[in-house]
Structure formats: structure tokens, C-alpha cells
TORPA-4810 file (N, C-alpha, C, O; in nm, 3 decimals):
<nodes>
NODE_1_10.140_11.536_7.850_10.013_11.429_7.855_9.978_11.476_8.035_10.031_11.492_8.145_M
NODE_2_9.813_11.484_7.938_9.791_11.564_8.096_9.755_11.455_8.190_9.751_11.332_8.185_G
NODE_3_9.722_11.584_8.313_9.699_11.515_8.441_9.556_11.475_8.425_9.484_11.557_8.368_V
NODE_4_9.492_11.346_8.472_9.400_11.381_8.437_9.233_11.349_8.620_9.186_11.270_8.702_A
NODE_5_9.228_11.477_8.571_9.199_11.516_8.719_9.083_11.481_8.777_9.014_11.571_8.824_F
NODE_6_9.039_11.344_8.784_8.903_11.298_8.788_8.843_11.284_8.909_8.918_11.325_8.998_T
NODE_7_8.750_11.249_8.945_8.686_11.262_9.098_8.785_11.189_9.211_8.817_11.232_9.322_T
NODE_8_8.819_11.074_9.151_8.854_10.927_9.220_9.002_10.988_9.298_9.033_10.997_9.417_P
NODE_9_9.061_11.017_9.196_9.207_11.121_9.151_9.234_11.265_9.253_9.332_11.299_9.320_N
NODE_10_9.100_11.330_9.230_9.070_11.457_9.308_9.078_11.432_9.495_9.129_11.512_9.573_I
NODE_11_9.022_11.320_9.525_9.029_11.301_9.644_9.145_11.247_9.675_9.201_11.289_9.777_L
NODE_12_9.207_11.145_9.597_9.309_11.101_9.671_9.429_11.196_9.676_9.495_11.194_9.779_T
NODE_13_9.472_11.290_9.566_9.545_11.480_9.637_9.464_11.507_9.749_9.521_11.477_9.854_L
NODE_14_9.369_11.546_9.762_9.294_11.564_9.942_9.338_11.480_9.992_9.446_11.529_10.024_F
NODE_15_9.339_11.340_10.041_9.424_11.263_10.133_9.542_11.288_10.113_9.587_11.297_10.227_R
NODE_16_9.635_11.307_10.036_9.764_11.330_10.094_9.778_11.483_10.092_9.886_11.533_10.060_I
NODE_17_9.692_11.546_10.118_9.664_11.718_10.153_9.648_11.714_10.290_9.679_11.816_10.352_G
NODE_18_9.591_11.583_10.373_9.586_11.586_10.513_9.705_11.536_10.593_9.726_11.569_10.710_M
NODE_19_9.766_11.469_10.534_9.926_11.407_10.562_9.971_11.559_10.691_9.946_11.558_10.811_A
NODE_20_10.036_11.666_10.617_10.085_11.756_10.674_9.999_11.872_10.787_10.046_11.940_10.878_P
NODE_21_9.882_11.862_10.746_9.785_11.918_10.841_9.772_11.738_11.004_9.739_11.742_11.122_I
NODE_22_9.799_11.670_10.953_9.803_11.559_11.085_9.902_11.596_11.155_9.888_11.622_11.274_L
NODE_23_10.004_11.603_11.101_10.146_11.615_11.127_10.125_11.727_11.235_10.123_11.703_11.355_M
NODE_24_10.103_11.880_11.166_10.092_12.009_11.280_9.979_12.036_11.403_9.982_12.099_11.509_C
NODE_25_9.884_11.960_11.337_9.808_11.924_11.448_9.841_11.826_11.558_9.788_11.827_11.669_L
NODE_26_9.924_11.750_11.521_10.026_11.625_11.669_10.170_11.678_11.700_10.275_11.615_11.712_L
NODE_27_10.148_11.789_11.708_10.311_11.919_11.786_10.182_11.956_11.858_10.213_12.055_11.926_M
NODE_28_10.077_11.935_11.876_10.018_12.007_12.005_9.989_11.881_12.106_10.000_11.761_12.081_Y
NODE_29_9.948_11.945_12.229_9.959_11.843_12.340_9.775_11.903_12.398_9.756_12.022_12.424_V
NODE_30_9.682_11.817_12.408_9.559_11.831_12.482_9.424_11.778_12.376_9.424_11.772_12.254_G
NODE_31_9.313_11.744_12.471_9.240_11.678_12.405_9.206_11.747_12.274_9.225_11.704_12.160_P
NODE_32_9.159_11.848_12.309_9.132_11.939_12.182_9.169_11.957_11.984_9.109_11.984_11.880_L
NODE_33_9.277_11.929_12.021_9.375_11.888_11.915_9.483_11.784_11.859_9.586_11.777_11.793_P
NODE_34_9.346_11.669_11.965_9.400_11.507_11.953_9.238_11.484_11.888_9.219_11.399_11.802_S
NODE_35_9.167_11.539_11.923_9.017_11.502_11.892_9.015_11.572_11.718_8.973_11.482_11.646_A
NODE_36_9.044_11.699_11.633_9.056_11.715_11.541_9.133_11.657_11.462_9.094_11.631_11.348_I
NODE_37_9.281_11.618_11.514_9.400_11.564_11.423_9.254_11.367_11.405_9.271_11.313_11.296_A
NODE_38_9.141_11.289_11.500_9.165_11.218_11.460_9.018_11.272_11.337_8.982_11.197_11.246_A
NODE_39_8.955_11.406_11.363_8.862_11.418_11.236_8.921_11.426_11.116_8.849_11.406_11.018_G
NODE_40_9.072_11.458_11.094_9.099_11.456_11.023_9.129_11.309_10.948_9.080_11.259_10.847_V
NODE_41_9.211_11.271_11.023_9.223_11.136_10.992_9.111_11.064_10.924_9.124_11.013_10.813_F
NODE_42_8.989_11.062_11.000_8.906_11.036_11.005_8.829_11.072_10.833_8.789_10.974_10.771_F
NODE_43_8.821_11.142_10.800_8.793_11.244_10.681_8.932_11.162_10.574_8.903_11.146_10.456_L
NODE_44_9.037_11.127_10.611_9.134_11.085_10.504_9.050_10.917_10.452_9.016_10.874_10.342_A
NODE_45_9.042_10.857_10.606_8.967_10.730_10.566_8.890_10.733_10.495_8.923_10.677_10.390_S
NODE_46_8.772_10.783_10.494_8.635_10.825_10.413_8.708_10.829_10.272_8.707_10.739_10.188_I
NODE_47_8.777_10.963_10.260_8.807_10.969_10.123_8.902_10.859_10.002_8.898_10.856_9.879_S
NODE_48_8.975_10.784_10.092_8.995_10.628_10.068_8.944_10.593_10.042_8.959_10.583_9.920_D
NODE_49_8.794_10.512_10.100_8.665_10.488_10.065_8.594_10.489_9.950_8.551_10.393_9.886_Y
NODE_50_8.578_10.670_9.916_8.484_10.703_9.852_8.530_10.691_9.737_8.463_10.651_9.642_L
NODE_51_8.702_10.738_9.728_8.766_10.733_9.542_8.782_10.593_9.525_8.800_10.585_9.404_D
NODE_52_8.788_10.464_9.575_8.767_10.331_9.554_8.653_10.311_9.489_8.630_10.239_9.392_G
NODE_53_8.604_10.360_9.533_8.402_10.298_9.532_8.418_10.379_9.369_8.443_10.316_9.267_A
NODE_54_8.402_10.496_9.372_8.371_10.550_9.304_8.455_10.512_9.123_8.403_10.523_9.012_I
NODE_55_8.599_10.466_9.160_8.682_10.494_9.034_8.607_10.329_8.978_8.632_10.283_8.866_A
NODE_56_8.513_10.257_9.079_8.473_10.079_9.069_8.335_10.095_8.998_8.300_10.008_8.919_R
NODE_57_8.254_10.203_9.024_8.145_10.256_9.027_8.112_10.325_8.835_8.031_10.312_8.744_S
NODE_58_8.194_10.373_8.856_8.203_10.451_8.739_8.295_10.452_8.611_8.287_10.526_8.512_Y
NODE_59_8.396_10.337_8.643_8.526_10.310_8.537_8.568_10.406_8.536_8.567_10.444_8.419_N
NODE_60_8.623_10.506_8.621_8.722_10.599_8.592_8.795_10.619_8.731_8.775_10.699_8.822_S
NODE_61_8.908_10.494_8.710_9.050_10.434_8.722_9.160_10.510_8.618_9.135_10.510_8.498_G
NODE_62_9.265_10.567_8.663_9.336_10.576_8.610_9.507_10.510_8.581_9.553_10.416_8.646_T
NODE_63_9.548_10.550_8.521_9.666_10.511_8.571_9.751_10.590_8.690_9.822_10.546_8.781_T
NODE_64_9.719_10.702_8.658_9.781_10.825_8.769_9.728_10.738_8.912_9.800_10.707_9.007_L
NODE_65_9.566_10.707_8.894_9.534_10.681_9.030_9.534_10.527_9.104_9.480_10.477_9.203_G
NODE_66_9.618_10.487_9.008_9.654_10.328_9.083_9.772_10.341_9.151_9.774_10.293_9.264_K
NODE_67_9.887_10.402_9.102_9.965_10.485_9.156_9.978_10.573_9.336_10.034_10.581_9.445_F
NODE_68_9.863_10.625_9.231_9.874_10.755_9.413_9.796_10.694_9.534_9.801_10.727_9.652_M
NODE_69_9.735_10.613_9.481_9.600_10.565_9.576_9.695_10.504_9.721_9.693_10.555_9.833_D
NODE_70_9.779_10.373_9.675_9.817_10.326_9.761_9.903_10.402_9.839_9.911_10.386_9.960_P
NODE_71_9.996_10.521_9.748_10.150_10.610_9.819_10.025_10.678_9.893_10.040_10.626_10.003_L
NODE_72_9.906_10.762_9.907_9.837_10.799_9.978_9.821_10.729_10.095_9.831_10.791_10.200_A
NODE_73_9.801_10.626_10.096_9.740_10.560_10.223_9.883_10.521_10.303_9.885_10.463_10.411_D
NODE_74_9.971_10.551_10.248_10.069_10.462_10.309_10.116_10.613_10.402_10.142_10.611_10.522_K
NODE_75_10.120_10.752_10.305_10.162_10.847_10.321_10.078_10.888_10.478_10.150_10.903_10.577_L
NODE_76_9.962_10.901_10.489_9.865_10.922_10.585_9.890_10.809_10.678_9.943_10.865_10.774_V
NODE_77_9.885_10.724_10.696_9.949_10.637_10.797_10.075_10.658_10.843_10.106_10.705_10.952_V
NODE_78_10.146_10.624_10.757_10.317_10.692_10.859_10.374_10.764_10.861_10.495_10.754_10.882_T
NODE_79_10.282_10.923_10.830_10.307_11.044_10.920_10.236_11.014_11.053_10.287_11.042_11.161_A
NODE_80_10.127_10.960_11.041_10.040_10.956_11.197_10.156_10.870_11.275_10.263_10.913_11.319_A
NODE_81_10.110_10.750_11.278_10.250_10.710_11.303_10.383_10.719_11.378_10.427_10.685_11.488_L
NODE_82_10.432_10.786_11.255_10.613_10.826_11.277_10.540_10.964_11.391_10.635_10.993_11.464_I
NODE_83_10.427_11.047_11.428_10.378_11.147_11.492_10.337_11.099_11.632_10.334_11.173_11.730_M
NODE_84_10.311_10.995_11.633_10.250_10.913_11.726_10.365_10.900_11.846_10.364_10.932_11.964_L
NODE_85_10.474_10.832_11.750_10.624_10.831_11.831_10.660_10.905_11.883_10.707_10.874_11.992_A
NODE_86_10.662_11.024_11.851_10.710_11.117_11.928_10.680_11.252_11.946_10.769_11.337_11.936_G
NODE_87_10.547_11.286_11.976_10.485_11.399_12.036_10.490_11.389_12.181_10.469_11.288_12.248_I
NODE_88_10.517_11.493_12.215_10.536_11.558_12.374_10.437_11.487_12.460_10.454_11.485_12.582_P
NODE_89_10.328_11.423_12.400_10.244_11.420_12.535_10.222_11.230_12.558_10.214_11.154_12.461_R
NODE_90_10.216_11.192_12.671_10.217_11.059_12.759_10.158_10.976_12.712_10.150_10.978_12.589_L
NODE_91_10.098_10.874_12.780_10.248_10.795_12.720_10.224_10.803_12.559_10.138_10.872_12.505_P
NODE_92_10.337_10.700_12.479_10.332_10.705_12.320_10.363_10.616_12.284_10.418_10.541_12.365_R
NODE_93_10.350_10.579_12.168_10.333_10.477_12.055_10.470_10.403_12.066_10.539_10.445_11.973_V
NODE_94_10.541_10.309_12.140_10.664_10.299_12.128_10.734_10.307_11.989_10.659_10.326_11.893_P
NODE_95_10.874_10.296_11.962_10.913_10.387_11.850_10.959_10.245_11.763_10.991_10.242_11.645_A
NODE_96_10.953_10.125_11.864_11.007_10.018_11.752_10.851_9.941_11.666_10.855_9.877_11.561_W
NODE_97_10.763_9.962_11.723_10.688_9.900_11.660_10.632_10.017_11.509_10.589_9.980_11.400_M
NODE_98_10.647_10.116_11.545_10.589_10.216_11.417_10.786_10.173_11.316_10.803_10.212_11.201_V
NODE_99_10.865_10.116_11.370_11.018_10.092_11.276_10.985_9.967_11.208_11.036_9.936_11.101_V
NODE_100_10.884_9.883_11.279_10.858_9.726_11.196_10.754_9.769_11.102_10.768_9.716_10.991_V
NODE_101_10.607_9.886_11.117_10.580_9.861_11.053_10.593_9.957_10.921_10.563_9.905_10.813_L
NODE_102_10.634_10.085_10.923_10.723_10.161_10.834_10.811_10.076_10.723_10.796_10.068_10.601_V
NODE_103_10.903_10.016_10.806_10.998_9.896_10.718_10.860_9.821_10.629_10.836_9.838_10.509_T
NODE_104_10.799_9.754_10.703_10.729_9.664_10.593_10.672_9.733_10.501_10.690_9.706_10.383_R
NODE_105_10.607_9.814_10.534_10.552_9.895_10.396_10.685_9.957_10.284_10.668_9.981_10.164_E
NODE_106_10.808_9.974_10.357_10.900_10.075_10.256_10.890_9.874_10.156_10.845_9.863_10.042_I
NODE_107_10.954_9.721_10.258_10.986_9.708_10.187_10.849_9.629_10.088_10.889_9.565_9.991_L
NODE_108_10.750_9.630_10.102_10.666_9.604_10.027_10.614_9.681_9.906_10.550_9.644_9.807_V
NODE_109_10.669_9.817_9.952_10.648_9.894_9.823_10.813_9.857_9.697_10.818_9.857_9.574_T
NODE_110_10.898_9.836_9.779_10.980_9.846_9.669_10.970_9.647_9.624_11.018_9.622_9.513_G
NODE_111_10.927_9.552_9.686_10.886_9.507_9.608_10.729_9.481_9.481_10.696_9.397_9.397_L
NODE_112_10.697_9.552_9.513_10.607_9.589_9.394_10.656_9.631_9.276_10.646_9.584_9.163_R
NODE_113_10.724_9.748_9.326_10.828_9.814_9.177_10.868_9.718_9.094_10.843_9.718_8.973_A
NODE_114_10.975_9.572_9.191_11.106_9.505_9.086_10.996_9.431_9.014_11.018_9.407_8.895_I
NODE_115_10.856_9.382_9.078_10.784_9.287_9.050_10.689_9.399_8.885_10.644_9.354_8.780_A
NODE_116_10.693_9.498_8.919_10.620_9.571_8.831_10.751_9.611_8.654_10.745_9.606_8.531_A
NODE_117_10.831_9.641_8.743_10.954_9.626_8.603_10.972_9.537_8.527_11.007_9.553_8.410_A
NODE_118_10.934_9.354_8.618_10.901_9.249_8.528_10.830_9.240_8.457_10.840_9.153_8.370_E
NODE_119_10.712_9.337_8.463_10.556_9.262_8.403_10.477_9.200_8.470_10.378_9.138_8.431_G
NODE_120_10.528_9.215_8.608_10.441_9.090_8.699_10.371_9.214_8.793_10.416_9.315_8.847_K
NODE_121_10.225_9.148_8.783_10.122_9.268_8.923_10.061_9.149_8.984_9.985_9.061_8.943_I
NODE_122_10.142_9.185_9.141_10.107_9.106_9.263_10.014_9.193_9.331_10.037_9.289_9.404_I
NODE_123_9.897_9.138_9.290_9.756_9.132_9.363_9.743_9.174_9.512_9.802_9.082_9.569_P
NODE_124_9.707_9.246_9.592_9.743_9.243_9.701_9.608_9.139_9.749_9.536_9.098_9.658_A
NODE_125_9.577_9.098_9.900_9.539_8.980_9.906_9.470_9.062_9.995_9.493_9.182_10.007_E
NODE_126_9.370_8.992_10.068_9.257_9.027_10.180_9.298_9.029_10.306_9.219_9.072_10.391_E
NODE_127_9.441_8.980_10.348_9.494_9.040_10.450_9.556_9.149_10.440_9.557_9.213_10.545_L
NODE_128_9.619_9.204_10.338_9.656_9.279_10.318_9.532_9.391_10.354_9.539_9.488_10.429_G
NODE_129_9.447_9.357_10.296_9.310_9.444_10.372_9.310_9.458_10.490_9.336_9.569_10.537_K
NODE_130_9.278_9.344_10.574_9.246_9.379_10.709_9.345_9.431_10.760_9.349_9.436_10.883_Y
NODE_131_9.448_9.483_10.687_9.577_9.478_10.808_9.533_9.627_10.796_9.512_9.674_10.908_K
NODE_132_9.517_9.700_10.714_9.513_9.836_10.693_9.400_9.908_10.741_9.389_10.030_10.750_L
NODE_133_9.288_9.786_10.780_9.195_9.801_10.816_9.202_9.839_10.974_9.172_9.947_11.025_A
NODE_134_9.239_9.744_11.023_9.345_9.765_11.184_9.403_9.850_11.218_9.411_9.897_11.332_L
NODE_135_9.459_9.887_11.106_9.583_10.020_11.127_9.490_10.123_11.179_9.473_10.156_11.297_Q
NODE_136_9.427_10.171_11.066_9.327_10.269_11.077_9.224_10.259_11.193_9.136_10.345_11.190_S
NODE_137_9.218_10.180_11.284_9.086_10.180_11.328_9.167_10.173_11.524_9.093_10.175_11.622_I
NODE_138_9.310_10.165_11.536_9.410_10.171_11.593_9.468_10.327_11.589_9.498_10.379_11.696_A
NODE_139_9.479_10.389_11.485_9.536_10.516_11.491_9.440_10.611_11.527_9.458_10.720_11.581_I
NODE_140_9.333_10.556_11.490_9.167_10.680_11.540_9.211_10.676_11.695_9.236_10.771_11.770_H
NODE_141_9.212_10.513_11.727_9.208_10.563_11.940_9.337_10.633_11.965_9.333_10.725_12.047_G
NODE_142_9.440_10.608_11.915_9.564_10.626_11.964_9.568_10.806_11.929_9.602_10.890_12.012_L
NODE_143_9.536_10.829_11.824_9.482_10.996_11.796_9.418_11.082_11.918_9.461_11.178_11.983_L
NODE_144_9.268_10.986_11.924_9.155_11.034_12.027_9.255_11.068_12.147_9.254_11.182_12.192_I
NODE_145_9.332_10.981_12.194_9.395_10.947_12.307_9.361_10.964_12.411_9.428_10.919_12.504_H
NODE_146_9.259_11.027_12.432_9.220_11.005_12.577_9.119_10.903_12.657_9.067_10.803_12.606_Y
NODE_147_9.103_10.944_12.777_8.970_10.847_12.783_8.801_10.983_12.772_8.788_11.104_12.789_T
NODE_148_8.729_10.894_12.743_8.605_10.963_12.746_8.497_10.886_12.774_8.504_10.797_12.690_Y
NODE_149_8.353_10.858_12.877_8.304_10.811_12.879_8.368_10.651_12.928_8.311_10.547_12.895_L
NODE_150_8.511_10.656_13.021_8.533_10.598_13.043_8.556_10.486_12.972_8.517_10.373_13.002_H
NODE_151_8.650_10.530_12.836_8.685_10.490_12.738_8.822_10.472_12.778_8.848_10.573_12.844_I
NODE_152_8.936_10.390_12.774_9.072_10.507_12.790_9.126_10.450_12.583_9.164_10.337_12.552_D
NODE_153_9.109_10.564_12.489_9.110_10.509_12.415_9.240_10.520_12.336_9.241_10.507_12.214_F
NODE_154_9.367_10.549_12.420_9.529_10.499_12.363_9.484_10.306_12.418_9.497_10.212_12.340_F
NODE_155_9.453_10.296_12.506_9.506_10.158_12.545_9.407_10.091_12.445_9.454_9.996_12.384_A
NODE_156_9.301_10.118_12.423_9.216_10.040_12.312_9.296_10.014_12.149_9.285_9.916_12.075_G
NODE_157_9.389_10.161_12.125_9.430_10.147_12.015_9.555_10.085_12.038_9.612_10.052_11.934_G
NODE_158_9.610_10.060_12.137_9.737_10.015_12.130_9.700_9.864_12.125_9.758_9.777_12.059_M
NODE_159_9.605_9.850_12.200_9.595_9.684_12.178_9.566_9.640_12.046_9.639_9.553_11.998_F
NODE_160_9.450_9.695_11.968_9.425_9.704_11.824_9.571_9.660_11.730_9.593_9.561_11.659_V
NODE_161_9.670_9.797_11.769_9.792_9.840_11.697_9.885_9.704_11.739_9.985_9.675_11.673_L
NODE_162_9.851_9.642_11.830_9.997_9.528_11.832_9.863_9.372_11.740_9.913_9.260_11.724_W
NODE_163_9.767_9.386_11.711_9.739_9.263_11.595_9.748_9.352_11.475_9.836_9.305_11.402_I
NODE_164_9.704_9.441_11.432_9.728_9.497_11.282_9.908_9.467_11.293_9.952_9.428_11.184_A
NODE_165_9.985_9.475_11.371_10.174_9.453_11.324_10.174_9.315_11.317_10.260_9.258_11.250_M
NODE_166_10.053_9.226_11.405_10.138_9.105_11.319_10.072_9.094_11.252_10.094_8.974_11.232_A
NODE_167_9.964_9.126_11.160_9.905_9.137_11.049_9.999_9.138_10.942_10.033_9.076_10.842_A
NODE_168_10.033_9.283_11.044_10.119_9.350_10.863_10.231_9.263_10.866_10.264_9.214_10.758_S
NODE_169_10.298_9.232_10.968_10.414_9.093_10.907_10.382_9.007_10.867_10.464_8.973_10.782_V
NODE_170_10.276_8.915_10.877_10.218_8.845_10.798_10.207_8.810_10.620_10.227_8.732_10.526_W
NODE_171_10.132_9.008_10.698_10.115_8.972_10.504_10.214_9.011_10.422_10.212_8.982_10.302_S
NODE_172_10.331_9.095_10.490_10.458_9.157_10.438_10.523_8.992_10.381_10.573_8.971_10.270_G
NODE_173_10.507_8.902_10.481_10.630_8.769_10.454_10.505_8.668_10.340_10.543_8.558_10.299_A
NODE_174_10.416_8.702_10.314_10.305_8.648_10.231_10.334_8.772_10.084_10.351_8.735_9.967_D
NODE_175_10.333_8.863_10.113_10.394_8.893_9.997_10.523_8.905_9.939_10.550_8.952_9.829_Y
NODE_176_10.610_8.853_10.039_10.742_8.807_9.962_10.728_8.676_9.868_10.759_8.665_9.749_F
NODE_177_10.677_8.586_9.953_10.680_8.464_9.911_10.656_8.455_9.778_10.720_8.395_9.691_V
NODE_178_10.527_8.541_9.765_10.397_8.544_9.608_10.504_8.628_9.521_10.502_8.626_9.398_R
NODE_179_10.577_8.688_9.580_10.672_8.788_9.452_10.774_8.681_9.453_10.783_8.642_9.337_T
NODE_180_10.863_8.608_9.535_10.974_8.530_9.482_10.934_8.448_9.372_10.997_8.426_9.269_V
NODE_181_10.787_8.391_9.416_10.715_8.275_9.360_10.714_8.361_9.195_10.765_8.300_9.101_R
NODE_182_10.661_8.490_9.174_10.563_8.535_9.014_10.730_8.559_8.954_10.739_8.530_8.835_A
NODE_183_10.874_8.610_9.022_10.974_8.627_8.949_11.066_8.539_8.924_11.156_8.557_8.842_L
NODE_184_11.043_8.382_9.028_11.132_8.278_8.935_11.104_8.184_8.861_11.025_8.095_8.889_T
NODE_185_11.178_8.197_8.741_11.144_8.163_8.579_11.154_8.013_8.622_11.235_7.952_8.692_P
NODE_186_11.006_7.965_8.534_11.005_7.855_8.507_11.117_7.768_8.472_11.202_7.816_8.397_A
NODE_187_11.130_7.654_8.510_11.248_7.538_8.506_11.232_7.492_8.318_11.125_7.449_8.274_P
NODE_188_11.295_7.501_8.273_11.324_7.465_8.088_11.229_7.322_8.153_11.194_7.270_8.258_A
NODE_189_11.225_7.314_8.062_11.137_7.158_8.001_11.249_7.086_7.918_11.300_7.125_7.813_A
NODE_190_11.287_6.936_8.010_11.413_6.852_7.930_11.343_6.820_7.808_11.226_6.788_7.826_T
NODE_191_11.395_6.820_7.659_11.364_6.776_7.532_11.363_6.610_7.547_11.461_6.535_7.546_P
NODE_192_11.206_6.570_7.563_11.234_6.381_7.566_11.352_6.343_7.484_11.361_6.422_7.390_A
NODE_193_11.475_6.225_7.481_11.559_6.167_7.398_11.445_6.117_7.257_11.323_6.104_7.262_R
NODE_194_11.525_6.100_7.154_11.428_6.000_7.040_11.477_5.862_7.069_11.592_5.818_7.075_R
NODE_195_11.385_5.817_7.083_11.406_5.638_7.034_11.502_5.579_6.940_11.490_5.592_6.819_A
NODE_196_11.602_5.511_6.999_11.717_5.445_6.879_11.616_5.416_6.826_11.505_5.413_6.880_A
NODE_197_11.650_5.380_6.668_11.588_5.343_6.580_11.683_5.200_6.539_11.649_5.128_6.446_V
</nodes>
């Protein structure tokens, strides 16, 4: 079976390709590499919006796209967060926050796989979309890092990241509860006893 290279799928593959570029850029310290890294992450974020919009508008979604799109999102965001916790410049994102955020993504991906194996589709809620938007805003600020026009982008990014982490844990717990409910078999109906004649 051939791979459908639709425009949304090409944009998704483009987004996946941004992850190693982002990681390489974050190995260098200084305003220029940081600004380029933020630009790369911005391009990845825009491609995420475009592939979804094109797939919906032209009904060009594919099974591959449904699998790869959330994977690409998690890959880029996770790569950025891990590098932001380990890069040589100071200050850094606390490693424990990255562990919490990445663990949530792994657990939700596992739950989604379990539900899919049982033939259940657990749709994403609005809270999960807000979480992704908050993470993207936070990561942009953290990637820029330095102070411009009297704005401390690292401090601003950390402030939004705290909110994103709260939304991430909340949405993860909500997804877990909904998955358990969907996979719990309904109790069998007790047959009514026949009235004595």
C-alpha cells in the first residue's frame, strides 16, 4: 500500500523534520541561535495549523495523517522542552517540569493506543487544545530567552509554562477518566423474573 503524499501529510513530515533542526540550534548559546530556534518553532506551529485547515477544507485527511499529526506535535514540543532543560545557557527550564509534561504526553498516547485497540476513539477535548496553545506560547518565549524592548521573554515563557502545566495535568486526568469510562463494560441487564402463574 502506497503512502498518500497529500499536502497535509507533507506539512506534517515538514514539522517532524523541524525537530532535529531545533535541537541542533539549541546546542548554541547566544541571541542569534535563540532567535532562529524560535523562528523554526514558529514555522512548525504554523504548519500544524495549515495541515489541519487544508485537511478539513479539502477533505484530504488520511489514516496516515491522523496518526502522524499528533505524533509530530508531540515530537516538536517534547524536543524543545528537553533541550530547554539541558542547554548550557542560564536560566533553564526546570527538569522536573519537563518530566511532568513529557510523562503526561506518553501516558495519553498509551491510553489512546489502548482505546484504539478496543475499537474506541476518545476525542480530544477543548482543554487539550488550550494546553497545546499555551505550551506553544510558552516555548516561543523560552526559545527567544533574552530581554528585548524591556520584555524578559524567559520570565514570560516560564509564567505561561506554569499555566500550561496545570492545564496539561488537568486535561491528562480528564482523558484518563474518559478512557476508563469508555473501556468499562456496561453491567449486564438482570432478566426480570417471570411472575408465578
